[in-house]
Every structure is written in structure tokens, then in C-alpha cells.
PLY file of the C-alpha trace (Angstrom):
ply
format ascii 1.0
element vertex 76
property float x
property float y
property float z
element edge 75
property int vertex1
property int vertex2
end_header
-145.78 39.11 34.97
-143.90 37.59 37.88
-145.40 34.86 40.06
-144.27 34.22 43.62
-143.51 30.56 44.34
-143.45 29.16 47.84
-141.35 26.08 48.38
-142.77 23.31 50.53
-140.97 21.72 53.48
-139.59 18.86 51.36
-138.19 21.19 48.71
-136.51 23.38 51.32
-134.97 20.35 53.04
-133.57 19.03 49.74
-132.08 22.42 48.92
-130.45 22.57 52.35
-128.96 19.08 51.90
-127.37 19.96 48.56
-125.75 23.34 49.09
-122.71 22.25 47.09
-122.72 21.35 43.41
-122.96 17.71 42.42
-121.15 16.19 39.50
-123.24 14.99 36.55
-122.72 11.37 37.69
-123.78 12.19 41.25
-126.85 14.05 40.01
-127.82 11.09 37.81
-127.36 8.70 40.75
-129.53 10.92 42.95
-132.25 11.05 40.29
-132.22 7.25 40.04
-132.51 6.90 43.82
-135.44 9.32 43.87
-137.21 7.52 41.01
-136.79 4.18 42.82
-138.18 5.78 45.99
-141.27 7.06 44.15
-141.73 3.75 42.33
-141.68 1.85 45.62
-144.27 4.24 47.07
-146.53 3.75 44.03
-146.10 -0.03 44.22
-146.98 -0.03 47.92
-150.08 2.09 47.30
-151.14 -0.20 44.46
-150.68 -3.29 46.60
-152.72 -1.72 49.42
-155.58 -0.92 47.04
-155.34 -4.39 45.50
-155.68 -6.02 48.93
-158.40 -3.59 50.07
-160.49 -4.42 46.99
-159.78 -8.14 47.28
-158.74 -8.33 43.63
-157.29 -11.40 41.93
-155.39 -11.85 38.65
-158.68 -12.46 36.83
-159.84 -8.99 37.90
-156.74 -7.38 36.42
-157.24 -9.21 33.12
-160.88 -8.06 33.05
-159.91 -4.43 33.77
-157.34 -4.45 30.98
-159.97 -5.69 28.51
-162.73 -3.30 29.62
-160.99 0.06 29.16
-163.37 1.48 31.74
-162.60 5.20 31.48
-164.24 8.47 30.55
-164.54 9.17 26.83
-162.20 11.68 25.24
-163.69 15.12 24.71
-161.86 17.74 22.73
-161.42 21.09 24.50
-162.71 24.18 22.67
0 1
1 2
2 3
3 4
4 5
5 6
6 7
7 8
8 9
9 10
10 11
11 12
12 13
13 14
14 15
15 16
16 17
17 18
18 19
19 20
20 21
21 22
22 23
23 24
24 25
25 26
26 27
27 28
28 29
29 30
30 31
31 32
32 33
33 34
34 35
35 36
36 37
37 38
38 39
39 40
40 41
41 42
42 43
43 44
44 45
45 46
46 47
47 48
48 49
49 50
50 51
51 52
52 53
53 54
54 55
55 56
56 57
57 58
58 59
59 60
60 61
61 62
62 63
63 64
64 65
65 66
66 67
67 68
68 69
69 70
70 71
71 72
72 73
73 74
74 75
């Protein structure tokens, strides 16, 4: 069975930018840049939530101790 995949705008733009082959070193460098970009976005989002909630370091310590999450249920 074959599934049709539609690329989003970002994927198409990245493909257009890299028409030529990259060396292994260049590809590794690009991956590192992209990971840093995503990490910065995650950090910014975390900081925004932190400020929005008005959390302090004590809150983080409490959350780490509480393990406030849904219990594990095994799928059939």
C-alpha cells in the first residue's frame, strides 16, 4: 500500500535551499544548528510558561518530587 505524503511549506523551503549535496561535515553542522534552534525555541516557551505561572525555584523542586502524571496503563 502506498501513502501520499504532502510536504509542508517549511519542508519545501528546506529542500529548495539544499538542491546540491552537502558533505558529511556540512550535514552534521546543519543538524547541530537546527538542534540549537529547536532547543532555543523550547527554552523560550518554557521561560514564558514559567513567568506566566509565576513559578519560583521552590515550585520546580516540588514538581520534581511529586511526579504528578497519569498512571501507566498497558495497551491490549
